[in-house]
Structures are given as structure tokens and as C-alpha cells.
N, C-alpha and C positions, 0 to 999 in steps of 0.2 A: 260249064258255067250255068248258073241259074239266076233268074231275076225275080225280085219280090216287089210287089206293090202292096204297101201297108198303109191302112187308113183307119181312122177312128172317129167317133163322136159325130155321126150323121144327125142323130136325133130325128126330127120329123121330116127331113129333106132327103130326097134321093140323090145319088151320084149324078153328076153331069154326064152327058153323052161322051165328052172328051175323056173323062176319067174312066168310064166304062171301057172305052177303047184301050186305055193304058192297062187296065186290069186284064182284058182279054189277051193282050200281047205279052203279058208277064207269065212266067212259069208258075209262080206261086202268088196267091192273093191272101193277105192277112187282114181280117176285120177284127179290130181290137175293142169292140163293144160300143154300146149306146147308139141305137138306131137299127137294130137287127131286123125290125119289121120293114125297113126300107132297102135291104140289100137285094131283094128280089132274085132275079135270075143269076146274079153273081154267085150265089150259093151253089149253083149247078156246075160252075166251071171246074174243070179238073185242076187240082192244086189249090182249091179254096179251103181256108181254115178260118174259123171264127170262134171268138170267145164272148161270153156274156158280160155285159156292162151292168152298172147299178140301175140303169133305166130300162133294161131289157127283160121281157117276159118269156121269150122263146127258149126252148130247151137246148141251150148251148153250154159247153163246158165252161167252168170258171177259169181254167188255164189249160194250155197245151204245151207239150214238149215235143219238138221235132228235130230231126237231124237231116241235113241236106249238104252235099258237097263237103262233108267233114266238119260242118259247123253245127253244134248243138244249140238250139234256140228255145227260149221260153216266151210264150205269148200269154198276156194277162191284161185285163182292163186296167188294173192298178188300184181300184178303190179298196180292195181287201188288204192292200199292202201300205196304205197311207201315203201314196205318192204325192199328194198335195203338200205334205209336210217334209218328207225326205225319202231317200231311196234305200234306207237301211234294211227294212223288212224284205223288200224286193231283191236286194242284193244278197241277203242271206238265203232266200229261196233259190236264187240262181246258183249260188255256191252249192247248196244242198243237192240240186239236180244236175250239177256239172255243166251248166249252160254258160257259154261265152258271149252270146248275143241275146238281148232281151228286148222285146217289143211290148210297149204298154201305151195306154191312153189316159183318159179321165181328166187330165188337167187342162186340155185344149191348148196347151203351150208346146210348140215344136222344140225339140232339143235332142242332141246326141251327146251323151256323157260317157267318158271312159273312166272306169274306176276298178282298180285291182284286177286288171286283165279282162274285165267284162265291159261290153259296150251296151249301153242302155239307149234305146231309140223310142222317142215319143213323136209320132208323126203330126201331132197337133190335131186340129179338126178340119175336115174338108168342107164343113158348112157353117160352123159356129166357132170361129177362132176367138180366143180370149183377148188377143190384141193382134193387130196386123192383118195379114191376108190368110185365107184358108190354105192349108198345106197337107201334104202327104209325104211318105218316105219311100224312096226307091233304093233297093239294095241289090248288089251283085255278090254272089257267092261263087268261089272257085277254089278248089284244092285246099280247103281248111281256112281260107281267108275270106274276109268280107269287107265291103265298102258300101257306105250308106250316104245318101244325099237327101236333104229336105228340099222339096219342090213346091213351088207355089201352085195351088190348085185352080187358079183362074184360067 
């Protein structure tokens, strides 16, 4: 079994010490863009993967495809796929790449959506929620299966 701490949209604020602890205890850490300049030492953690958001200048990839525990995953910020409008473009990209689990950010709205055998996870924002409280996503992977929960970041 592997655990994933996924977060997005820090912008100018760093992660709280409590969330840094969650990241350090996780097997994988997924940064989904916007605030790359604030991720600091997290980028040095084994199992850290990050993608570039529309507000990032650091040389991160636009998207990543990973496979762990038999689950193929796509990581993207989402702005290049129009996720504020719908998930069609992101869904087509996931299908093209054979991914069953997609992590994205950009909207600052936490959600988990199942569509055509693909799970889309937006952890929301750990520092700038669109509404409600700051959130992140915590995922467990095991033997080709996955389970994700949205968690309040306070």
C-alpha cells in the first residue's frame, strides 16, 4: 500500500507545519501547481512530484504520468485543459494516456468525480479556498485500487 498527499494552489503562502508533517509521513507527495516557489524542502522528499501551474515560473513539467501499485495516474494543474468550465479535455487526455486516476488543481474547489471509469481528484487549495475551508487530498493505493478522501487543512 502507498499513501499520497496531494495539494494545490499555495500561491504566496507556505504549507503549515502540520501539513509538512503529513507530507513527510506520506509515500508520495503531489504538488499540483500554483505556488511552486513556496514548496521549499518538500521538493527534496523522496516521492515528491510536482507540476507547473499558470502562476508558476519554476521549471516544472506541465503534466506527469505515474504508475504506482498498479494504478496509472495523471497529474496536471488543469488550466491547459479548461477545468474551470468542464472536465472534457482532461478526460480525453486521461483516456489517451490510459490513466484511471487524475489529480488536478486550478479551481480552488475540492471535488472527487467519477466519470467513465476515471476518478478525478481536485484537492482544492491549502491556503486560498474558493469557498469553505482549505483542503488537501489523501489517497491510498493498493493492488490496482485507490481510495481518496478530501481533508480539511486546518
